[in-house]
C-alpha positions in Angstrom: 0.0 -0.2 -0.2 1.1 3.5 -0.8 0.6 5.3 2.1 0.1 8.9 2.7 3.5 9.3 4.5 5.5 7.7 1.6 3.5 9.9 -1.4 5.2 13.3 1.4 8.5 11.4 1.4 8.5 11.3 -2.8 7.4 14.7 -2.9 10.1 15.7 -0.8 12.7 14.0 -2.4 11.7 15.5 -5.8 11.8 19.1 -4.5 15.3 18.1 -2.9 16.8 16.4 -6.4 15.9 19.2 -8.4 16.9 22.1 -6.0 20.3 20.0 -5.7 20.7 19.9 -9.5 20.2 23.5 -9.8 22.5 24.1 -7.5 25.1 21.8 -8.9 24.5 23.6 -12.6 24.7 27.2 -11.1 27.6 26.1 -9.2 29.4 24.6 -11.7 29.2 27.7 -14.3 29.8 30.4 -11.2 32.7 28.4 -10.4 34.3 28.3 -13.7 33.7 32.0 -14.4 35.1 32.5 -10.8 38.3 30.8 -12.0 38.8 32.6 -15.2 38.5 36.0 -13.3 41.3 34.6 -10.6 43.8 33.6 -13.4 43.4 37.1 -15.2 44.0 38.7 -12.0 46.9 36.6 -11.0 48.7 37.4 -14.0 48.0 41.2 -13.6 48.9 41.0 -9.9 52.2 38.8 -10.6 53.2 41.2 -13.5 52.8 44.1 -10.9 54.6 41.9 -8.5 57.8 42.9 -10.7 57.8 46.1 -11.3 56.8 47.1 -7.5 59.9 44.7 -6.5 62.3 46.3 -8.5 61.5 49.7 -7.5 61.5 48.6 -3.7 65.0 47.1 -4.6 66.2 50.7 -5.9 65.1 52.0 -2.7 66.8 49.3 -0.5 70.2 49.8 -2.6 70.1 53.8 -2.1 69.3 53.2 1.7 72.5 50.7 1.2 74.6 52.9 -0.4 73.8 55.6 1.9 74.1 53.7 5.1 75.9 50.2 4.8 74.8 48.6 7.6 73.7 44.9 7.8 70.2 45.9 8.8 70.2 47.9 5.2 72.1 44.8 4.2 69.3 42.3 4.7 66.5 44.8 3.6 68.5 44.8 0.1 68.6 41.0 0.2 65.2 40.2 1.0 63.9 42.8 -1.7 65.9 41.2 -4.4 64.7 37.6 -2.7 61.1 38.8 -3.8 62.2 40.3 -7.1 63.8 36.4 -8.1 60.5 35.0 -6.8 58.0 37.1 -8.9 60.4 36.6 -12.0 60.1 32.8 -11.7 56.0 33.5 -11.6 56.2 35.4 -14.6 57.5 32.7 -16.3 54.6 30.4 -15.6 52.1 33.1 -17.6 53.8 32.1 -21.1 52.1 31.4 -24.2 52.6 31.4 -27.7 51.4 35.0 -28.0 54.2 36.5 -25.3 56.9 34.4 -25.2 59.1 36.6 -26.6 58.3 39.5 -24.4 58.6 37.8 -21.5 61.7 36.4 -22.4 63.2 39.7 -22.6 61.4 41.1 -19.6 62.9 38.1 -18.0 66.4 39.1 -19.2 65.7 43.0 -18.1 65.3 41.7 -14.7 68.7 39.6 -14.2 70.4 42.2 -15.5 68.9 44.7 -13.1 69.8 42.0 -10.6 73.7 41.8 -11.8 73.3 45.8 -11.5 72.5 45.5 -7.9 75.4 43.3 -7.3 78.0 45.2 -8.8 76.5 47.8 -7.3 76.8 46.6 -3.6 80.6 45.1 -4.3 81.7 48.5 -5.7 80.2 50.0 -2.2 81.9 47.0 -0.1 85.7 48.2 -2.3 84.9 51.6 -1.1 84.6 52.5 -5.2 81.7 54.8 -4.4 81.7 56.5 -7.7 81.5 53.0 -9.5 78.9 52.2 -7.0 76.5 54.9 -7.8 76.9 54.5 -11.5 75.9 51.0 -11.1 73.2 52.7 -9.3 72.4 54.7 -11.7 71.8 52.1 -14.1 69.9 50.0 -11.5 67.2 52.7 -11.5 67.1 53.0 -15.1 66.5 49.3 -15.7 64.0 49.5 -12.7 62.2 52.2 -15.1 62.2 50.1 -18.2 60.7 47.4 -15.9 57.9 49.3 -14.9 57.5 50.7 -18.7 57.5 46.9 -20.2 55.3 45.9 -17.3 52.7 48.4 -18.7 53.1 47.2 -22.4 53.0 43.7 -21.2 49.4 45.0 -19.2 48.3 46.5 -22.7 49.2 43.4 -24.9 47.3 41.2 -22.4 44.2 43.4 -22.3 44.3 43.0 -26.1 45.2 39.4 -25.9 42.0 38.7 -23.3 39.5 41.4 -24.5 37.5 38.4 -26.8 38.2 36.4 -23.4 36.1 39.2 -20.9 33.8 39.7 -24.2 32.9 35.8 -23.4 32.8 36.0 -19.7 30.5 38.9 -19.8 28.0 37.0 -22.4 28.3 34.0 -20.3 27.3 35.9 -17.1 24.2 37.3 -18.8 23.2 33.7 -20.1 23.6 32.4 -16.5 21.2 34.9 -15.5 18.8 33.8 -18.5 19.3 30.2 -17.4 18.8 31.0 -13.9 15.8 32.4 -14.6 14.5 29.7 -16.9 15.4 27.1 -14.5 13.4 28.7 -11.7 10.5 29.0 -14.0 10.8 25.3 -15.2 11.3 24.3 -11.3 8.4 26.2 -10.1 6.2 25.0 -12.8 7.2 21.0 -12.1 6.6 21.6 -8.4 3.2 22.9 -9.0 2.4 20.1 -11.2 4.0 17.7 -8.5 2.3 19.3 -5.5 -1.3 19.3 -7.6 -1.2 15.9 -8.1 0.1 15.1 -4.7 -2.7 17.2 -3.2 -5.4 15.7 -5.6 -4.5 12.0 -4.9 -5.6 13.2 -1.4 -8.3 15.6 -1.6 -10.1 13.4 -4.4 -10.9 10.1 -1.7 -11.2 12.5 1.1 -14.1 13.9 -1.2 -15.7 10.9 -1.8 -15.3 9.5 1.5 -17.3 12.7 2.5 -19.9 12.4 -0.3 -20.6 8.6 1.2 -20.9 10.2 4.8 -23.4 12.9 3.7 -25.3 9.5 1.6 -25.3 8.1 5.2 -26.4 11.2 7.3 -29.5 11.1 5.0 -30.3 7.5 5.9 -29.1 6.0 2.5 -27.3 2.6 3.5 -28.1 0.9 0.1 -25.1 2.9 -1.3 -21.6 1.5 -1.7 -18.3 3.4 -0.5 -15.8 3.4 -3.5 -12.8 5.6 -2.9 -10.2 5.2 -5.6 -7.3 5.2 -3.9 -4.3 2.7 -2.4 -3.4 4.6 1.0 -5.2 4.9 4.3 -8.0 6.4 3.2 -8.7 3.3 1.2 -8.3 1.1 4.0 -10.8 3.8 5.8 -13.3 3.6 3.3 -13.9 -0.1 3.1 -13.8 -0.1 7.1 -16.5 2.6 6.4 -18.5 0.6 4.0 -18.3 -2.6 6.5 -19.7 0.0 9.0 -22.6 0.6 6.9 -23.6 -2.8 6.0 -24.0 -3.8 9.9 -25.7 -0.8 10.5 -28.2 -1.5 7.4 -28.5 -5.0 8.8 -29.1 -3.6 12.8 -31.8 -1.2 11.4 -33.8 -3.8 9.3 -33.3 -5.8 12.5 -34.4 -3.1 15.3 -37.4 -2.7 12.8 -38.2 -6.7 12.5 -37.9 -6.6 16.0 -39.9 -3.7 16.7 -42.8 -4.4 14.5 -42.6 -8.3 16.3 -42.9 -6.4 19.7 -45.7 -4.0 18.3 -47.8 -7.2 17.5 -46.8 -8.8 20.6 -47.9 -5.9 22.9 -51.3 -5.5 20.9 -52.1 -9.3 21.5 -51.3 -8.5 25.0 -53.9 -5.8 25.1 -56.0 -8.4 23.2 -55.6 -10.8 25.9 -56.0 -8.5 28.9 -59.4 -7.3 27.5 -60.9 -10.5 26.9 -59.5 -11.9 30.4 -61.6 -8.9 32.0 -64.7 -9.3 29.4 -64.5 -13.3 30.9 -64.1 -12.4 34.4 -67.1 -9.8 34.0 -69.2 -12.8 32.1 -69.0 -15.2 34.9 -71.7 -14.0 36.9 -75.0 -11.9 36.4 -74.1 -8.8 37.8 -77.9 -7.6 37.9 -79.8 -10.3 39.1 -77.2 -11.4 41.9 -76.7 -7.7 43.1 -80.2 -7.2 43.5 -80.8 -10.7 45.1 -77.7 -10.0 47.7 -79.7 -6.2 48.4 -82.9 -8.0 48.8 -81.7 -10.6 51.2 -80.1 -8.2 53.2 -83.5 -5.9 53.7 -85.4 -9.3 54.6 -82.4 -10.3 57.5 -82.6 -6.7 58.7 -86.4 -7.1 59.3 -86.5 -10.6 60.6 -83.8 -9.3 63.1 -80.6 -11.2 61.7 -78.7 -7.8 61.9 -75.1 -10.0 61.5 -76.7 -11.8 58.6 -77.8 -8.5 57.3 -74.6 -7.3 57.5 -72.9 -10.1 55.9 -74.6 -9.8 53.1 -74.1 -6.2 52.6 -70.4 -6.6 52.4 -70.8 -9.7 49.8 -73.0 -6.7 47.7 -70.6 -4.3 48.2 -67.8 -6.7 47.3 -69.7 -7.9 44.4 -70.3 -4.4 43.5 -66.5 -3.2 43.3 -65.3 -6.4 41.3 -67.6 -6.0 38.8 -65.8 -2.3 38.0 -64.1 -1.9 34.8 -60.0 -3.2 35.7 -58.8 -0.7 33.3 -59.9 2.1 35.9 -57.7 3.4 38.5 -59.0 3.8 42.2 -57.7 4.9 45.4 -55.9 3.1 48.2 -58.8 4.1 50.3 -61.4 2.3 48.2 -58.9 -0.9 47.7 -58.6 -1.1 51.7 -62.5 -0.5 52.0 -63.2 -3.3 50.0 -60.7 -5.5 51.2 -62.0 -5.0 54.8 -65.3 -6.1 53.3 -63.7 -9.2 51.9 -62.0 -10.0 55.3 -65.9 -9.4 57.2 -66.7 -12.3 55.0 -63.8 -14.4 55.7 -64.1 -13.9 59.0 -67.8 -15.1 59.1 -66.3 -18.3 57.3 -63.6 -19.2 59.4 -64.9 -17.6 62.4 -62.5 -17.9 65.7 -60.0 -19.5 63.5 -59.3 -16.3 61.7 -57.7 -12.7 63.5 -57.2 -9.8 60.9 -55.2 -7.0 61.9 -55.2 -3.3 60.1 -52.8 -0.6 60.2 -53.3 2.6 57.9 -51.7 5.5 57.3 -54.0 8.1 56.2 -51.5 10.0 54.4 -51.2 7.2 52.0 -55.2 6.6 51.1 -55.6 9.4 48.3 -52.9 8.1 45.7 -54.1 6.1 42.8 -53.6 2.5 42.1 -55.3 -0.3 39.8 -58.4 -1.4 40.8 -58.6 -5.4 41.8 -55.1 -5.1 43.1 -55.0 -6.0 46.9 -58.2 -8.6 47.1 -56.4 -11.0 44.9 -53.4 -10.7 47.6 -55.5 -11.1 50.4 -57.5 -14.2 48.8 -53.8 -15.9 48.1 -53.1 -15.2 52.1 -56.6 -17.0 53.3 -56.6 -19.7 51.2 -52.8 -20.6 50.9 -52.0 -19.1 54.7 -55.2 -19.4 56.9 -57.0 -22.3 55.6 -54.6 -25.3 56.2 -54.3 -23.8 59.7 -56.8 -25.5 62.5 -56.4 -22.2 64.8 -54.9 -18.8 65.4 -54.6 -17.7 61.9 -53.5 -14.2 61.6 -53.1 -12.0 58.8 -51.5 -8.1 58.9 -52.6 -5.6 56.6 -50.6 -2.3 56.6 -50.1 0.6 54.3 -47.4 3.1 55.3 -46.4 6.5 53.4 -42.6 6.6 53.5 -41.1 9.2 51.3 -41.7 9.2 47.8 -43.5 5.8 47.9 -46.9 4.0 49.5 -45.4 0.5 51.0 -48.8 -1.8 51.2 -47.8 -5.2 53.5 -49.8 -8.2 53.7 -48.4 -10.7 56.1 -49.8 -14.6 57.3 -48.5 -16.7 60.0 -49.6 -19.4 57.6 -47.0 -22.4 56.6 -44.7 -20.2 54.1 -43.1 -21.3 51.3 -39.8 -22.0 49.4 -37.6 -20.5 46.8 -39.3 -22.6 44.3 -42.7 -21.9 44.7 -42.4 -17.9 45.3 -40.8 -17.9 41.6 -43.6 -19.9 40.4 -46.1 -17.5 42.3 -44.6 -14.5 40.5 -44.7 -16.1 37.3 -48.2 -17.4 36.9 -47.1 -21.4 37.7 -49.8 -21.1 40.5 -53.4 -20.7 39.5 -56.0 -19.3 41.4 -58.1 -22.0 42.8 -62.3 -22.1 42.0 -64.1 -20.3 44.5 -62.1 -17.1 44.3 -64.3 -14.2 44.4 -62.0 -12.2 41.9 -60.2 -15.7 39.7 -57.5 -13.3 39.4 -53.8 -15.0 39.8 -51.0 -13.6 41.8 -49.0 -13.1 38.3 -51.7 -10.8 36.7 -51.7 -8.9 39.9 -48.1 -8.4 39.4 -47.9 -8.0 35.6 -50.6 -5.2 35.7 -49.0 -3.5 38.7 -45.6 -3.2 36.6 -47.4 -2.2 33.7 -49.5 0.9 35.6 -46.1 2.1 37.2 -43.6 1.4 34.6 -41.3 -0.3 37.1 -40.4 -4.1 37.9 -39.3 -4.0 41.5 -43.3 -3.5 42.9 -43.3 -6.5 44.3 -41.2 -8.2 46.8 -42.2 -11.6 48.8 -40.6 -12.6 51.9 -41.1 -16.3 53.0 -39.8 -19.3 54.5 -41.4 -22.6 54.8 -42.8 -22.9 58.7 -42.7 -19.1 58.9 -45.3 -17.8 57.1 -45.3 -15.3 54.3 -45.2 -11.4 53.7 -46.3 -9.5 50.4 -44.7 -5.8 50.2 -45.8 -3.5 47.3 -43.7 -0.8 46.8 -46.0 1.8 44.8 -45.1 5.2 43.7 -47.0 7.9 44.7 -49.3 8.7 41.5 -52.8 11.0 41.1 -55.4 11.6 38.9 -55.2 8.7 36.6 -58.0 7.7 34.9 -57.4 5.1 32.3 -54.1 2.8 32.1 -54.7 0.0 29.2 
C-alpha cells in the first residue's frame, strides 16, 4: 500500500533533487567563471609584483649605499629575493603570444639584479663613484621594467579582450538560465503539488460524499474510493460499518414490528380476560338478590346476616367495575375490609385480622382489584390449612416518595421454588375465588401501571409465614391505563 507518508516523502525527495541539481549547475558555471577571473587577475598581480619589487630594490639599494649596515643589507637582500620570486612566477604566464616579450622581460630582470650586485660590490670596495654609477644604471633598468610591465598589461588586455566579452556573455546567459530554471522548477513543483494534493483530496471528497449519503439514511449505496493508501482502508472499514448498520436497522425494525404485534396481542388478551371475568356472573340479578336478602334479614332481626350480605353485595359491586380504571388506595382498603368480614364469618375464631393504615397514603391512585387477590392468596394458602390462630396483618405506610402496602400471614410459608412459580404465574387461582385473578396477573398489572419491575417483593420461608410487600410510587389522577 502506498501510504500518505510515503507520498509526502516522495514529493520532498523530488523537490530536494531538483533544487540540488540546480545548485550544482549554477555552482559549476559560477566556479568556472570565477576561476577564469582569478587566472587573469593573478597574471596582472604577478606583473605588478615584478615592477613593485624592482622599485623596492632600488630604494633599498639607495639606503644601503647611503648607510651600509647589516640592517640595510638584509633589507636589500629580501627585496632581491622577492624580485627573483616574482620573476619565476612570471615565467609560468608564458604562452605562444607573449613568449618573446616575457623572455626579454626576464632578461631585463636578470640584468637589473646583476647591476644591483655590482653596485653593492663597488660599495664594499669603497669605490663610491662606481657604486653610484651602477646604482644609476639599476634605477634606469627599473624604469624600463615598469614601462615593459605596462606594455605587457596592454598586450594582455588586447589578448584577453575577446575572453572578457565571452565572460560577460556567459554571465548574461547564466542569469537567463537561472530564470528559466527557476520558472521550470516552479512549474514542475506546482504540477507535482497539484497531483499530490489531488491524490489525497479526491479520496477524502469521495469519502465525505459517502458520509453525507449515510447521514441522509441511504445505507444501501456502497462506498468506493479510488486510492491505495490509508484513506482506501478507511473507506473499506466505513463501508463495512454501513453494511452492519443497515443490517442492524433492519433487525430493529423487524423486532419493533414483532414487539408491537406482541403488545397488541397482550392488550387484546387482557381485555378478553376482563370480559371473561365480568361475564362469569349475572351482575344485576345477583346484586339485586343480595340487597333483597339483606333487607329481609334486617327486617327479621338477623342483623349480622344483613351486614354480611351488605359486605358481599359491596364486594360484588366493586369486583364488577372495569379493571382498566384506577381507584384510590382507600377504596381498595375498604373493599379489602369487606372481603375480610366475609372471611371472618366463614372461619370464625380461626382468623384474626389486624389492620394499620397511614391516612396520608390513602388518596393515591392504584389499579383496581389489586389488593383483594393478594389477601385471597393469604387466606387460601396461609389460613385455610391452619386449624386455629390464623392471623393476617394488613399495613399501609407512607414512606418518602412511595406507598408501602404489606399483607402478612402466619401460615405455612413457602420455599424459593414456590415463590418463583407464584410470581411467574405457575400457580393458578383456585376455583371459588371471588375474583379469579392470579397473583402473577396482579404483578404484571402493577408493573405495567407504574412502569417499573421492582413493585412486588415476597418474604417467606417454610413454616414462617409469608409477607407480600408492594412498593408503589405516589400517583395522582390517573383515569385509564390499558
